[in-house]
N, C-alpha and C positions, 0 to 999 in steps of 0.2 A: 610235510610236502610232499609233493607226487613223486621222487626219484625216493623216497625216504619208503615210499610204498612198495613199487615197485620191489627197490632190492628186499624189502622183508619178506615178501611176498614170493618172490621170486630160487632166491635164495634153499629156500626150501623144496619145489622143483627143482630146480635144477639136479639135486643131491639128488633125489628119487632118479630122475631121468638117469643120471652116470648108475646109479646101484642096477636100474632096471635094464638099461643097456650090456652091462657088464653079465650079469645074469643071464640073458637070453644071448652074449656070446659064448657063458658055457653051454645050455644046451645045445646052443648050435657046436658046439667041439663033440657033444655028444651023441645026437643025429645029425651028423649030414649028409644024408641021404635026403632030410624032411626039408624040403621046399617051401613049405609057410612059415616055418623056425628061423631062414635065411629073408624071407621078409617084411615076418615081424621083427626079424632084428635088426634090416639097413633101417624101419620105423622108430626104434628103440633111438641107434645112433645117431638119426636125421631130428628127432626131440634132446636128446641133451646137448646136439647143433648149437638147435634151436634160442633152447634153454639159454646154457653158455652165451652166447649174441645177444642174449635181451641183457642177463644180469652184467656182462661186459661193458655192451653200451649205458646203464643208468649208472655204474659207481665213473666209466668214464665221463660223464653228462656233470653229476654230481665235482667232480675233482674239479672241470671246468664251472660251475657255481664256482667251487670256493677257489678259485685261483684268482675269478674276476671281481667275487668279495674283498679276497685280498690288494686286492689293486686299487678297489674303491678307499679302504678302509687308510690306505698309504696318502694318497692323495689329500682326504680328508686330515688326516693328521700330519700330509705337511702345510697344508693350508692353518692349523690350528700353530700351528710353530710361528708361520708369518708373522700370526692374529697378536702372540704373546708378545714374538719379536719387536711389535709398535707399540704394543705396550707396555711395555721395557721402557722403550725410547722417550715414550711418552713421560714416564714414568723419575727417568732421569733426567730430562726435562724441567720437568713439574715440582721436583724435591729440592734442589736447590733454593730454587724463588716462594716454595712455599717457606722453608726454615730464613730465607731471610727479611718476610713477610709477617713471620712469629719473631725474628727478634724488633722488628720498627712493630710491633701494636697498631692502636690509635691513634699514637700519638701526632700532632702536627706538624709539619714539615719542618719547622723552622727548631722543633724542640730536637727533629732527628739529625739534620745537616751539623744541630749545635755538637753533639757528640760529637770528640774526636775520632774514635773509636769503631763508626761507620761505615770508614770507606774500606778498615784492613777485611771489618764483616764481609764491604759487597766483592773486594776482590776477591777475599777466600771462596764466597759461596758461590764464583764463575769460574774460578782454577776447579773447582770439586766439580762443576758440577762439565766442563771440559778433559775433563777426568775419564767420569763413570760411563760420559758418553764415547770420548776417546777408545776406550774398553772394550765397549759396544760392538763398534763395527770393526777393531778389531778380532772379536768372537766368531762374526761372520766367515 
């Protein structure tokens, strides 16, 4: 990314500008009457400030981009959670139905209804399905 390149390139320049400003300030203390050193010191201080502003702006832009991506990821995670909840509801509905279908098998309806325990199995399946669905609604 461009911002990473700016930060990588600007950091040593800002550090060098800071050190240059310190050296020129020490030189200014030694040569108080030299107006050329004063001018050079002012330029070094301006260079240090400009570099520091550039670096801080790049870091702020990077922080903004990180925050923007975090918001997008949070929205995607929320969307995924909603989709997973839909899938759980679908499973809660069809699991008891598939269990009942497995119990019935490929038998003819007359054979199924002739079995007295089939009513118990159907009621048990419906009750279990209602319990699962109620627990899913409770977790919302």
